C-alpha positions, 0 to 999 in steps of 0.5 A: 131477178127478171120481172117476167120470170118473177111474175110467172113463178108467182103464178105457178107457185101460188099458194092460193086454192089449187084450181083446174089450171094448176092441175093441168099445169102439173099434169103437163109437167109430169107428161113432159118428164115421162116423155123426156125420160123415155127419150133419154132411155131409148137413145141410151139403149141405142148407144149401148147396142152400137157399142156392143156391136162394135166390140163384137165386130172388133173381136172377129174382124181386123183393125184393117182389111185389104181386099181387091176392088174387083173379083174375090181374090188377088195374087199376093206377091212379094212386091205387095208384101214388101209394100205393106211391110214398109208402111209405118205402123204395120204390126201383123199381116195375116193372109186369108183365104175365105170361101164357102164349103160343104162340111160333114161330121159323122151323119150331119152336114151343112154349108159353112164359110171356110176361113183359112188364116196364116199362123200369125192370126193367133198372135192378133189375139182377137178371139182368145176370149171368145173360146168356149171349148177346146184348145185354141190352135191351128197346128199341133204335132203335125196335125191341122186343127179347126176353130169352129163356131158354136152354132156349127158345133151344135148343128154337127154335134161336134165334140172338140178333142174327140180325135176319132172323128175328123171333120170332112171338108168338101169344096166344089170346083169350077167345072169345065164343060165336057168334064165327066170325071167325078173326082174332078168335081170337088176336092176333099180334106179332113181336119180335126175340130180343135176348139169352139168360139162364140162371138155372135150368132151370124158368125157362130153359125157360119164360120170355121177357121182353118190353117192357111195351107189347108185352105190353100190346098183344098181350094187350089188358091196357090198364091191367091188370097181373098183378103189381108187382115192387119193389126197395127202396132200399139199406139199408132193411129189406125186411120193414118196407117189405113191411108198410107196403105191405100196410097201405097197399094193404089186404086186396085185395092180397098183398104178399110178400117173396122168401122168401114167394114160395117159402114152400112150397119152403123149408118142404119143404126144411126138412122134408126136412132134419128127416127126414134128421136124425131118420133119421140120429139113429136110425142113430146110435142103432143104431150106438151099440148096441155101446156098450151091449154093451161097457158090459154086458160091462165091468160083468161083467168089473169085478165084483171092482173094483166090490166093492172100491169098495163095500167102500171106501164107494162108493155106487150113485150113484158106480158108476152115474156111472162107467159113464155116464162110460165111455159118455160117453168112448166116445160123445162121443169118437167124436162129437168125432172125427166133428164134426171129420172132418165139418167138415173134409170140408165145409171142403175141399168149400167151398174145393177142391170135392172132389165135382162135380155131374157135370153140364155144364149144372148151375148150380154145378160142385161140390156146395154146402155150408154149415156151421151152428153149429146143426147141430153143436149139435143133433147133439151134443145128440142124442148126449148123449141117446143116450149117457145112454139107452144107458149107464143100463141097464149102470150099473144092472147094475153096481150089482148087484155090491154084495157087501155088499148081497147078504150 
């Protein structure tokens, strides 16, 4: 065993009377353990929330989305369609027309986002598991049906399947100067509510899915589309398909995978996680200040032992290593306890749901957590750095008790 570590361990685990220094050392270890466990838990919650958001957006947003770089729509020509279909790995191409509209149901009304989708949208099976009421359909027996968000349903008091009252959809047209005919100010079409989806509050309160031809006629889009939503074939690399599409379509189109569609949100989450890590690292450093005082007092208390070690031929380097090792025992011992404690709490939350979200309308009943090895690694590295920083000064103080040098 390394001599410096052996002596440091003897100092820490000494069975002689428990003095003030021992008490401070134990308190320091406990504080490091608590701060470490808290850091692991908070970082794991951030990981869980990020995974939850990814799963929600995957349910609503496509694997690959094609939009025009300029303007909100583009002409979907046969040439463009052939280019996309010729790209290796393409599975389903869903045409989309999306815009704001005013809807009215009986005596209630609101502004929503109308999302017209081609019939193969249902083949993508993105919202099948999110349907909470009614039957998932866009057409049946020659009638058009809408798939509405749960928030829209609550606002308009809609009962899916009650075909007596249709949903009235109004779209304000671009009005040319000098036009006085009220009938040209807007277009209106009726559609029956078919089903209700519940994914995430922002979507539930704003979106209504309708058949493409319904939106096409209402908005007068003809061959224009606001986007194309693509599902790749099973087993293919999404990014490879995305790159091939971008190369084929050129710079006039923006091709994004699911993560790129919400790049700003994911960047914000990672930035928040970074600031949380930095903040907790400072708290950990402040909590480790007690280690500095404990080591300083230990250096003063062990003056006689240090003098004897010098008399036996010990060098300044050995004395420094003893006190740095003492700091490592306190700090890394507390860190190990904290890592195990934090990991155990996260494991219990994952498997048994110790803490609930506390909201009846929440997507999940319990707080989501996900442990990552990188969080444990970075936390351990920061603790090593803090330990070396805090232990160095007391180690320097200990070397001043070299009686041979002072004579």
